[in-house]
Residue, then its C-alpha position, 0 to 999 in steps of 0.5 A: m822802288s817805290v810804293a807806288e811802283d811796287s803795289r802795281s805789280e803786287e800778285p792776288a794773295e793766296q788763300p788760307g786753305a793753302f798752308g791752315p790749320f796751325t798746329g805748331a807750338n806757336a798756336w797758344t792760347g793764353s789761357t793754356l800757357n804756364a805762368d813761366a811759359g816763354v820765360v829765360t833766365l840769365a844764368a850764372d855765367c851769363l851774369a858773369e860774362i855781363d860784368q866782364t864785357l861792362g868792364v872790357l867796355k869801359a876799358n874800351p870805349l865804343p860807340v853802341l851801334r858798332l859794337s859786335p858780339d866779335d868784340v867781346e867773349m860771351p859764350a854762354c850769352a851767345a848760346t842762351m840767345t840761340s836758344v832765344r831765336w829758337e824759341l821764336d822760330q820753332g817754340l812758342g814765338f816769344a821770350i822774356i829775358d829775365r833779367l839784366p842787373l840794372d842795380r849794377m849798371s847804367n841806362e847807356e850800359a844796360t843799353a849796350i849790353y842789350w844791343l850785343l844780346a840782340r846782335m847774338t839773335g839777328r841783325p838789327v835793321a833801321q827803324k826810321w825812314v828818316d834817320g835810319r836809326m837802329l835803337y829807337s827810344v820807347t817814351d810818352l812824348g805827350k803827343p796823340s798819335g796820329n798820322g806821323v805820330r807813332p802810338d809807342v811814343t804815347n801813353e795810350d792804350q794800344s791795339f794788337h798789333t805787329d810791328n811796322s805793318y805798313n812798310l815794305c819789309p817789315p821786321d821779323h822779330v822785334g825786342l824791348l828791353c824794360l829801362h823804367p816801367a810805368m807807375e800805373g798800367g803799361i801791362s804788356r800783352v803777347v797773342s798768337m795770331t796762328a791761334v787767332h787765325n785758327r778760331m777765325a777760320a771756324e767761326h767765321p769761315a766767310l770773312i777769313g778770305r777778305l784778311y787775305e786781300p789789301y788794306f790800305f795802311d797809313r805809311q806813318r809818314e815814314h817815306a819821301d815827299s814824293d812816295a805814296t802816303t799808304i801802303h795796300r798790302p793783305a793783314l794775312a799772307h803766304e810769305d817765304g812758306g809760312l804766315r805773315v801777318r800785318v795788322s794795326r787796326n789804327l793805322i788801316f783806319q788812318g790809310y782808308k782815311l788818307v786815300g779818301k775811300a770807305a772801307d766796305r762792309r765785308s772789309e769792316a766786318a773781317i777786322d772786327a771778327w778778327f779783332s773780336i777773337v784778339d782781344d778775348p783775354a783768353m787768347y792772350r798773355e799778359f805780364f808786367f813789364e820789370p826793369g832789366q827784362i828784354q822781351f823779343v816776339n816773332n813779329r810775322i806770327l804774334g801781336h803785341k801791346r801795351t794797356r794805358f799807363t801814368d807815368w811818375p811826376d819824376a822825369q827822371r822815372k818815365r817809362h822807357l823801353m829802348r827797341v830793336w827790330l831784327r831782320e835777316k832778309g833785304r838790306n839794312f835800310y828802313n824799306g829793306 
């Protein structure tokens, strides 16, 4: 089904009173979290399994995307990733795995281990429409962000967002492996959108309902030439028994520009109010992403970003992350 066809059948969004306020573990604020909240340390048995698996992979080469947890013996790692998945769905909504020992493996080997750990957590799906790639390299390509250029391949300061908010079927979970951090900047932040929702409902009750109505999102040219360039979806929705957040301030701005329309005052005011809360330092958790660490976030209810950064002069040391998207619903295709 094309986006144009799909949008015609869209039903009115449900209103927040049906399932808020939120009181679960994921309704946290950064100012209340301990420094080690969400941190999962790889125990000695996990690290031993990783070393053993690297030996198996050297003796039995296989393309990374063909690797399955069924190919290796990693029960301790599997148990750890089961606890990570619980943290994503039932706990804080994020986990920082500390960490792969990059000093004794190549980037290619680290990526293979990361892929296996991700597959223990969920089902990887395509991240690009044009080629269906499932492992995505996050590094500065030297171009300004805009229609067709995702902010993740620039060194620009990002706004808080949920990944792939402009797609029919966004991922439920996002994973990032840090291979190389930036020379300066590139600080990572995560924010609980359920906590933001609670504040929004309390402080701006007349505006929160607008976020449950559709906005135009720029689809970033991730579609066939004959398909619509925008998608029309609410920023907040009641989906599969819980909250689904789709936010990207830049892509909403670009979406309205693409359709040649101006957002009305209420629409702009609702987005402005939402992001005034999101950007409050008391709301988010901040950390410096270190080599070998892996971050997983629940993309339905957490926003994330990184600050502007300056790269190392040596191209081999450029900031470089590897990303996976995980989703159980729909097909493996980019559009689900």
